[in-house]
Backbone bond lengths (Angstrom), bond angles and torsions (degrees), N, CA, C in turn:
res aa  C-N    CA-C-N  psi(-1)  N-CA   C-N-CA  omega(-1)  CA-C   N-CA-C  phi
1 M - - - 1.460 - - 1.522 109.35 -
2 R 1.301 116.01 148.06 1.459 122.05 176.57 1.521 109.01 -126.38
3 L 1.337 115.82 126.47 1.462 121.61 178.82 1.517 108.86 -107.13
4 H 1.324 115.98 120.63 1.461 122.85 178.83 1.528 108.49 -93.15
5 I 1.317 116.16 125.19 1.458 121.56 -177.82 1.523 110.03 -135.14
6 A 1.338 115.37 170.59 1.466 120.82 176.46 1.525 109.37 -111.10
7 N 1.335 115.86 -175.48 1.459 122.22 -177.90 1.517 112.05 -43.04
8 K 1.319 116.02 130.92 1.464 119.58 -176.92 1.528 112.22 -71.67
9 N 1.317 117.32 -24.89 1.463 118.27 178.90 1.519 112.68 -67.59
10 Y 1.339 116.89 -30.22 1.456 120.73 -173.73 1.533 115.06 -110.75
11 S 1.318 118.07 -32.04 1.467 120.45 -162.12 1.527 113.37 -85.72
12 S 1.307 115.57 89.62 1.466 121.57 178.60 1.521 111.59 -64.32
13 W 1.334 117.17 -37.58 1.462 120.27 -178.73 1.529 110.56 -65.46
14 S 1.319 117.03 -38.19 1.465 120.82 179.78 1.521 111.82 -65.88
15 L 1.328 115.69 -35.40 1.463 120.09 -176.96 1.526 112.17 -60.53
16 R 1.317 117.59 -35.88 1.461 120.55 -173.11 1.531 113.20 -55.65
17 P 1.338 119.49 -62.44 1.460 117.90 179.92 1.517 112.79 -68.51
18 W 1.333 117.29 -32.61 1.462 121.00 -179.23 1.522 111.08 -59.20
19 V 1.341 117.08 -51.33 1.466 119.59 -176.57 1.524 110.95 -69.85
20 L 1.329 117.42 -33.81 1.458 120.15 177.98 1.529 110.49 -64.60
21 M 1.315 116.96 -48.21 1.459 120.49 -178.91 1.526 111.40 -65.37
22 Q 1.302 116.16 -40.10 1.462 119.54 177.44 1.523 110.81 -62.87
23 H 1.315 115.80 -45.66 1.465 120.02 -175.16 1.529 111.20 -67.43
24 L 1.319 116.89 -35.43 1.462 120.64 -178.75 1.524 112.44 -87.21
25 G 1.322 117.68 -1.14 1.449 120.58 178.83 1.516 113.93 72.12
26 I 1.329 116.86 29.32 1.470 122.00 177.89 1.531 108.04 -86.22
27 A 1.300 116.20 116.58 1.466 120.48 -174.43 1.520 111.52 -70.40
28 F 1.331 116.87 136.23 1.459 121.61 176.56 1.519 109.68 -159.03
29 E 1.306 115.22 158.74 1.455 122.55 172.85 1.520 108.50 -97.46
30 E 1.306 116.36 134.22 1.468 121.41 179.64 1.515 111.09 -95.62
31 K 1.328 116.12 133.31 1.462 122.28 173.90 1.518 107.99 -124.61
32 L 1.323 116.83 112.10 1.461 121.92 -174.47 1.526 110.58 -105.52
33 Y 1.330 114.83 139.07 1.462 122.49 178.61 1.526 108.62 -122.24
34 S 1.324 116.10 139.96 1.458 118.53 171.80 1.522 108.46 -77.97
35 F 1.316 116.19 163.65 1.463 120.61 -176.52 1.527 112.93 -81.00
36 H 1.305 116.90 9.25 1.453 119.21 178.14 1.523 108.57 -153.78
37 G 1.301 116.71 165.43 1.452 120.95 175.32 1.517 113.76 88.04
38 D 1.318 114.62 -168.19 1.459 121.40 -172.49 1.516 112.76 -64.10
39 T 1.336 117.59 -34.88 1.467 118.58 -177.06 1.523 111.04 -65.49
40 W 1.334 116.76 -34.62 1.466 118.86 178.70 1.517 110.94 -69.32
41 D 1.316 116.45 -36.12 1.463 120.21 175.27 1.527 110.77 -63.33
42 E 1.318 115.72 -37.25 1.465 120.72 176.64 1.519 110.83 -61.93
43 L 1.328 116.65 -42.68 1.467 120.55 179.87 1.521 110.85 -63.70
44 K 1.313 117.16 -43.49 1.463 120.29 -177.87 1.522 111.74 -61.51
45 A 1.323 116.21 -28.21 1.462 119.66 177.15 1.525 111.76 -80.19
46 L 1.331 116.64 -18.09 1.458 121.20 -174.56 1.523 113.39 -99.11
47 S 1.333 117.02 -43.48 1.464 121.55 -173.50 1.529 110.75 -82.84
48 P 1.320 119.00 136.05 1.466 121.20 -178.96 1.520 113.92 -56.49
49 N 1.343 116.98 -34.26 1.471 118.85 179.19 1.522 112.35 -109.34
50 S 1.334 116.30 12.00 1.478 123.10 177.94 1.525 112.41 61.35
51 R 1.326 116.28 28.68 1.465 120.31 -178.05 1.521 109.79 -137.14
52 V 1.314 114.23 169.23 1.458 121.39 172.01 1.531 108.01 -116.03
53 P 1.342 116.35 159.73 1.460 127.85 0.27 1.520 111.61 -78.63
54 M 1.325 114.30 159.69 1.458 121.21 174.55 1.520 107.79 -146.47
55 L 1.318 115.67 130.89 1.461 121.64 -178.40 1.518 109.88 -108.53
56 E 1.330 115.33 130.10 1.455 121.17 171.08 1.520 108.98 -103.83
57 A 1.325 116.63 123.56 1.465 120.84 -178.46 1.514 109.19 -159.20
58 D 1.315 116.30 143.68 1.466 121.29 176.77 1.526 112.37 56.07
59 G 1.322 116.57 29.41 1.453 120.05 179.35 1.511 114.72 76.03
60 I 1.333 117.26 12.36 1.465 120.83 179.23 1.521 110.07 -125.99
61 K 1.337 115.88 165.79 1.455 122.29 176.86 1.527 108.98 -113.17
62 V 1.314 115.82 130.07 1.459 122.06 178.28 1.525 107.13 -119.15
63 W 1.326 117.60 117.48 1.459 120.23 -178.21 1.521 109.79 -117.31
64 D 1.308 115.63 161.55 1.466 126.50 -174.51 1.534 109.40 80.26
65 S 1.326 115.87 131.70 1.466 120.80 -173.38 1.523 113.16 -60.42
66 L 1.339 117.45 -37.38 1.462 119.40 -179.50 1.527 110.83 -69.83
67 A 1.312 116.92 -40.52 1.463 120.29 177.95 1.530 110.74 -64.25
68 I 1.325 116.65 -38.65 1.461 120.18 178.13 1.520 110.71 -62.41
69 V 1.325 116.10 -43.59 1.468 120.05 179.34 1.525 110.99 -62.26
70 E 1.317 117.09 -42.25 1.465 119.27 179.79 1.530 110.79 -67.52
71 Y 1.320 117.67 -36.03 1.462 120.53 175.19 1.529 110.12 -61.58
72 L 1.326 116.84 -44.27 1.455 120.83 179.60 1.524 111.19 -65.02
73 A 1.331 116.21 -36.95 1.472 119.97 -179.52 1.521 111.57 -63.62
74 D 1.330 117.43 -28.99 1.463 121.26 177.40 1.526 112.28 -72.71
75 R 1.326 116.20 -17.87 1.470 119.73 -173.58 1.520 114.23 -114.04
76 F 1.330 117.30 -25.63 1.461 120.10 -172.35 1.531 110.94 -131.31
77 P 1.336 117.05 143.88 1.469 119.59 175.65 1.523 111.04 -76.86
78 G 1.324 115.81 157.30 1.457 121.35 172.37 1.506 115.70 92.22
79 V 1.338 117.79 -5.99 1.465 118.93 -179.67 1.529 109.91 -66.00
80 W 1.328 116.18 -45.69 1.460 122.49 174.53 1.530 109.30 -115.05
81 P 1.320 118.82 155.49 1.470 120.31 179.51 1.528 111.64 -63.12
82 E 1.328 116.07 151.17 1.459 120.30 176.86 1.523 111.93 -74.88
83 D 1.332 116.53 -36.96 1.466 120.39 179.55 1.530 110.41 -64.10
84 K 1.325 117.05 132.18 1.458 121.12 -173.63 1.520 112.43 -61.38
85 E 1.316 117.32 -47.63 1.464 120.27 -178.38 1.521 111.16 -63.61
86 A 1.320 115.98 -43.44 1.462 120.00 178.96 1.528 110.79 -65.68
87 R 1.338 116.52 -36.61 1.463 119.98 179.63 1.525 111.18 -65.92
88 I 1.323 117.02 -41.02 1.462 120.58 177.32 1.528 110.53 -62.08
89 F 1.325 115.73 -45.52 1.464 120.13 178.67 1.522 110.64 -60.57
90 A 1.333 116.33 -44.97 1.470 120.54 -178.28 1.519 111.13 -63.01
91 R 1.327 117.19 -43.42 1.460 120.45 179.95 1.534 111.33 -65.95
92 C 1.316 116.30 -42.68 1.469 119.99 -178.81 1.524 111.42 -64.13
93 T 1.316 116.49 -45.25 1.464 119.03 -176.63 1.530 111.31 -71.73
94 A 1.331 117.22 -35.64 1.465 119.36 176.05 1.524 110.63 -64.75
95 A 1.332 116.55 -41.96 1.463 120.31 178.43 1.525 110.81 -64.96
96 E 1.335 117.33 -39.33 1.462 120.56 178.30 1.525 110.51 -63.83
97 M 1.324 116.92 -41.13 1.459 120.18 177.67 1.519 110.71 -65.42
98 H 1.306 116.06 -37.38 1.465 121.24 -176.73 1.530 111.83 -67.16
99 S 1.331 116.74 -35.71 1.465 120.04 -172.22 1.519 114.39 -106.77
100 G 1.328 117.75 -12.97 1.457 120.26 -172.17 1.517 114.22 -116.81
101 F 1.327 114.77 -161.66 1.463 123.84 175.01 1.533 112.40 61.50
102 S 1.320 115.87 46.31 1.464 120.23 -177.40 1.529 112.35 -65.61
103 E 1.325 117.32 -35.99 1.470 119.43 -179.39 1.525 110.18 -67.33
104 L 1.310 116.18 -39.80 1.459 120.80 176.41 1.530 110.52 -59.73
105 R 1.320 116.93 -46.22 1.459 120.99 -178.84 1.539 111.16 -63.65
106 N 1.344 115.72 -40.74 1.458 119.76 -175.72 1.524 113.08 -75.58
107 L 1.328 116.80 -40.48 1.462 120.54 -172.81 1.521 113.92 -99.38
108 C 1.333 117.07 -16.41 1.468 121.24 177.20 1.527 109.70 -130.57
109 P 1.331 117.55 63.50 1.475 119.84 -179.14 1.524 110.66 -63.94
110 M 1.334 115.99 151.81 1.454 118.79 -179.87 1.513 110.27 -72.23
111 N 1.307 115.69 125.40 1.455 124.22 172.67 1.525 104.85 -147.67
112 C 1.332 115.96 90.65 1.462 121.74 -168.90 1.520 113.42 -55.07
113 A 1.312 116.78 -35.65 1.460 121.12 -169.72 1.524 113.98 -77.91
114 L 1.333 117.56 -19.60 1.460 120.34 -170.80 1.529 113.08 -96.17
115 R 1.329 114.77 156.58 1.467 122.37 168.16 1.530 105.47 -123.85
116 I 1.328 115.78 123.73 1.467 120.74 -168.68 1.523 111.12 -129.42
117 D 1.319 116.11 134.19 1.456 121.85 169.73 1.528 107.53 -87.16
118 V 1.328 116.39 114.56 1.465 120.97 -173.42 1.520 110.68 -63.83
119 K 1.324 115.46 135.18 1.454 122.00 -178.28 1.526 112.46 -73.03
120 D 1.325 115.84 -43.84 1.464 119.68 -172.61 1.528 110.03 -142.96
121 W 1.332 115.83 104.04 1.468 120.15 175.38 1.532 107.73 -81.32
122 T 1.317 115.81 82.69 1.460 120.60 -178.30 1.527 110.21 -65.02
123 P 1.335 118.21 157.86 1.468 120.36 177.10 1.526 112.68 -55.46
124 A 1.327 116.67 -39.85 1.470 119.94 -179.61 1.523 110.96 -67.71
125 L 1.325 117.55 -37.90 1.457 121.07 178.27 1.529 110.54 -67.35
126 L 1.315 116.35 -43.22 1.465 120.21 176.77 1.525 111.04 -61.81
127 W 1.337 115.97 -37.86 1.469 119.39 178.25 1.518 110.66 -63.43
128 D 1.326 117.32 -43.09 1.466 120.96 179.98 1.526 110.68 -60.40
129 W 1.327 116.60 -46.88 1.457 119.01 179.96 1.528 111.37 -66.59
130 A 1.321 117.43 -36.35 1.468 120.62 178.05 1.530 110.59 -65.00
131 R 1.319 116.45 -39.25 1.469 120.03 178.57 1.525 110.63 -66.52
132 I 1.314 117.53 -40.04 1.458 120.76 176.44 1.521 110.36 -62.76
133 D 1.311 116.13 -44.26 1.470 120.58 176.57 1.530 110.51 -58.07
134 Q 1.318 116.77 -41.35 1.459 121.59 179.33 1.537 111.02 -63.92
135 I 1.331 116.70 -44.91 1.468 120.84 179.12 1.521 110.48 -60.97
136 W 1.311 115.79 -49.60 1.468 119.30 -178.54 1.522 111.11 -61.96
137 S 1.308 117.46 -46.49 1.467 120.75 -178.40 1.524 111.38 -62.67
138 E 1.330 116.18 -41.90 1.466 119.95 179.77 1.524 111.09 -64.51
139 G 1.327 117.02 -46.93 1.455 119.82 -178.70 1.514 112.35 -62.04
140 L 1.314 116.52 -45.53 1.458 120.52 -179.63 1.513 111.37 -64.03
141 S 1.335 117.36 -38.03 1.461 121.65 -179.53 1.526 112.09 -73.18
142 R 1.319 117.61 -46.19 1.467 122.01 -175.65 1.518 113.10 -68.21
143 F 1.348 116.31 -38.40 1.462 119.24 -171.14 1.518 113.79 -112.69
144 G 1.332 116.31 4.73 1.457 120.33 168.46 1.512 116.99 84.94
145 G 1.335 117.82 -1.41 1.456 120.78 177.57 1.525 112.76 64.05
146 P 1.318 117.50 -174.17 1.469 126.53 4.55 1.529 113.90 -80.24
147 F 1.368 115.92 -3.14 1.452 119.53 179.17 1.522 110.38 -107.43
148 L 1.325 117.68 175.93 1.463 120.75 -169.67 1.518 114.28 -64.16
149 A 1.329 116.94 -31.57 1.461 119.66 -177.50 1.524 111.63 -120.06
150 G 1.318 116.41 27.49 1.454 119.73 176.03 1.510 113.82 128.41
151 A 1.321 115.39 -148.88 1.460 121.42 -171.88 1.519 113.90 -77.49
152 A 1.331 117.49 -20.14 1.459 120.95 -174.43 1.521 112.19 -110.75
153 F 1.315 115.48 146.68 1.461 122.39 172.81 1.525 108.22 -70.62
154 T 1.334 117.03 127.42 1.460 121.98 -179.30 1.531 110.22 -130.62
155 A 1.329 115.37 -173.89 1.456 120.18 179.41 1.522 112.44 -59.87
156 A 1.330 117.24 -28.43 1.472 119.37 177.61 1.518 110.63 -60.22
157 D 1.314 116.70 -44.51 1.471 120.50 178.33 1.521 110.73 -67.50
158 A 1.332 116.36 -37.37 1.467 119.92 178.97 1.519 111.38 -61.79
159 F 1.325 116.91 -38.21 1.464 119.73 -178.68 1.525 112.03 -71.34
160 F 1.317 116.72 -25.68 1.464 119.44 178.53 1.521 112.69 -98.14
161 A 1.338 117.50 -1.46 1.462 119.88 178.36 1.530 112.48 -57.64
162 P 1.352 119.25 -42.06 1.473 118.26 176.80 1.533 112.89 -63.01
163 V 1.329 116.89 -28.33 1.467 119.86 178.51 1.522 110.03 -70.79
164 A 1.321 116.88 -32.00 1.468 119.66 175.72 1.527 110.04 -62.56
165 F 1.326 117.17 -41.44 1.467 119.48 175.21 1.526 110.82 -64.05
166 R 1.322 117.24 -38.54 1.465 119.96 177.45 1.526 110.93 -63.97
167 A 1.322 116.85 -40.11 1.466 119.80 178.47 1.529 110.21 -61.86
168 Q 1.321 117.23 -37.66 1.462 121.54 177.12 1.523 110.92 -65.33
169 T 1.314 116.61 -37.72 1.464 121.18 -177.33 1.521 112.66 -75.03
170 Y 1.353 116.58 -42.65 1.470 120.02 -168.62 1.533 114.75 -107.91
171 S 1.322 118.54 -10.02 1.476 123.08 176.70 1.525 113.44 52.18
172 P 1.330 118.84 56.85 1.468 120.19 175.98 1.520 110.72 -70.81
173 A 1.320 116.20 162.00 1.463 120.73 175.71 1.523 108.74 -75.37
174 L 1.334 116.71 120.83 1.456 122.32 -179.59 1.523 109.92 -132.25
175 S 1.303 115.77 156.36 1.457 120.46 175.43 1.530 109.98 -66.78
176 A 1.317 115.33 165.90 1.461 119.83 -179.82 1.525 111.18 -60.89
177 A 1.323 116.12 -41.24 1.464 120.11 -178.87 1.527 110.87 -64.44
178 S 1.322 117.00 -42.92 1.457 120.59 -179.71 1.527 111.73 -69.44
179 S 1.317 116.67 -38.52 1.465 120.20 177.65 1.525 110.94 -62.60
180 A 1.328 115.85 -40.59 1.463 119.73 177.61 1.521 110.74 -66.09
181 Y 1.328 116.61 -36.27 1.463 120.71 177.44 1.523 110.51 -64.28
182 V 1.318 117.85 -43.14 1.462 121.41 177.52 1.530 110.18 -57.56
183 D 1.330 116.17 -47.82 1.463 120.38 -179.94 1.531 110.82 -60.73
184 R 1.313 115.91 -38.72 1.469 121.48 -178.31 1.529 110.61 -66.23
185 I 1.332 116.28 -44.39 1.456 120.59 -179.73 1.526 110.89 -67.15
186 L 1.314 116.87 -44.78 1.465 120.16 -178.98 1.525 112.30 -64.25
187 A 1.322 117.27 -26.83 1.467 121.24 -178.33 1.522 113.38 -82.45
188 L 1.335 118.33 -10.64 1.458 120.43 179.39 1.527 110.27 -59.08
189 P 1.325 118.81 139.02 1.462 120.60 179.51 1.529 113.04 -54.95
190 T 1.323 117.24 -37.47 1.470 119.95 179.32 1.524 110.91 -64.53
191 M 1.324 116.44 -41.25 1.464 119.81 179.35 1.525 111.22 -69.68
192 Q 1.318 116.53 -36.23 1.454 119.74 177.07 1.529 111.02 -66.39
193 D 1.328 116.40 -37.42 1.461 119.71 176.92 1.531 110.65 -61.36
194 W 1.336 115.67 -45.42 1.473 120.27 178.71 1.531 110.29 -61.74
195 Y 1.330 116.38 -46.15 1.460 122.09 -176.32 1.527 111.27 -62.76
196 Q 1.313 116.84 -46.87 1.464 119.58 -178.76 1.524 111.27 -64.68
197 A 1.338 116.93 -37.57 1.461 119.94 176.02 1.517 110.94 -65.12
198 A 1.350 116.68 -38.44 1.462 120.86 178.75 1.522 111.68 -61.93
199 L 1.327 116.87 -40.39 1.463 120.69 -178.84 1.525 112.40 -66.43
200 K 1.330 116.49 -24.45 1.462 120.56 -176.90 1.526 113.32 -92.70
201 E 1.321 117.29 -5.98 1.463 119.31 -178.07 1.527 111.19 -64.85
202 P 1.328 117.92 137.67 1.467 120.61 -178.04 1.519 113.93 -83.78
203 W 1.346 117.24 -10.81 1.459 119.23 -171.63 1.524 111.73 -88.03
204 K 1.321 115.33 139.90 1.461 122.10 168.39 1.524 106.46 -129.03
205 E 1.320 115.24 102.76 1.464 120.68 -175.59 1.518 109.27 -84.63
206 A 1.311 117.33 129.33 1.465 122.46 -168.81 1.519 112.71 -57.73
207 H 1.330 117.63 -46.78 1.465 120.04 -176.28 1.519 111.54 -61.65
208 H 1.315 117.55 -44.82 1.462 120.64 -179.41 1.528 111.46 -67.96
209 E 1.314 116.50 -35.64 1.463 119.65 177.25 1.528 111.15 -68.11
210 E 1.315 116.67 -36.70 1.469 120.69 176.94 1.524 111.00 -65.88
211 E 1.343 116.46 -39.97 1.468 120.21 176.82 1.521 110.96 -59.86
212 A 1.316 116.64 -44.13 1.468 120.51 -179.54 1.524 111.00 -64.54
213 A 1.331 116.84 -42.36 1.471 120.64 179.43 1.521 111.18 -64.60
214 A 1.340 116.14 -35.00 1.464 120.11 179.37 1.522 111.78 -71.52
215 A 1.326 117.33 -22.54 1.469 120.77 -177.48 1.519 111.98 -70.23
216 G 1.327 117.46 -29.07 1.453 119.59 -178.67 1.515 111.88 164.73
217 V 1.320 115.57 -157.12 1.462 121.87 -178.24 1.519 109.02 -89.59
218 I 1.328 116.35 121.89 1.458 121.38 179.84 1.539 107.96 -80.15
219 R 1.329 115.16 114.09 1.467 120.58 -178.87 1.528 112.33 -87.00
220 Q 1.339 115.63 -39.08 1.458 120.09 -176.36 1.526 110.43 -144.16
221 D 1.327 114.83 147.32 1.457 122.10 174.92 1.525 106.22 -133.16
222 F 1.332 115.56 113.35 1.463 120.45 -173.52 1.524 113.35 -94.52
223 R 1.319 118.28 7.63 1.455 119.78 179.51 1.529 111.28 -66.63
224 V 1.302 115.50 142.75 1.453 120.73 179.23 1.511 110.01 -58.58
225 S 1.338 116.86 -38.72 1.461 121.54 -178.91 1.520 113.17 -71.46
226 A 1.346 115.97 -16.72 1.469 118.51 -179.79 1.525 111.74 -68.33
């Protein structure tokens, strides 16, 4: 299998299937594209929707992170929890993350390397973070942790992995349980591998950098190129 992804510093959508496959030990070849230049043009000619992530497997192309996860669930165990109640919770929360939280995406874009003091905690942005805190707290409480739907890392955790990086960047107010969950996710070897690779990337794409600057005051930039 080959997983097509974009810059690790920016691409929250790419992280979802990547970290899930890595964590579950599903073998794949990684193909990374920068957000500009010839490689991005190559991707647009290859991917059905001209976006990442996109998985090539069994002679077919699977695009969109949620579709990729469902494809993997048909082939490999552990993508979703075995327990029915936990599986329903995991699917619902992953779908909610996939389709919602527009204010979070717009005002707190993923930029793994930066630490930012948010300029404007709008009511809608605060609501998004409060809802995430509620989801995390409920999952950890109902299913006993240390992950959102129980003892094992599943697609639910993969879908919120980019939010853990956002929490590191923007320092939102979170409950103790959610803060501990963020620390736990960020400490995973797979997440550390992604993070360290992100810090070493040579690309700084103008649009994503402008989004980060608009979010607030950049206190720190941990990129090697910085």
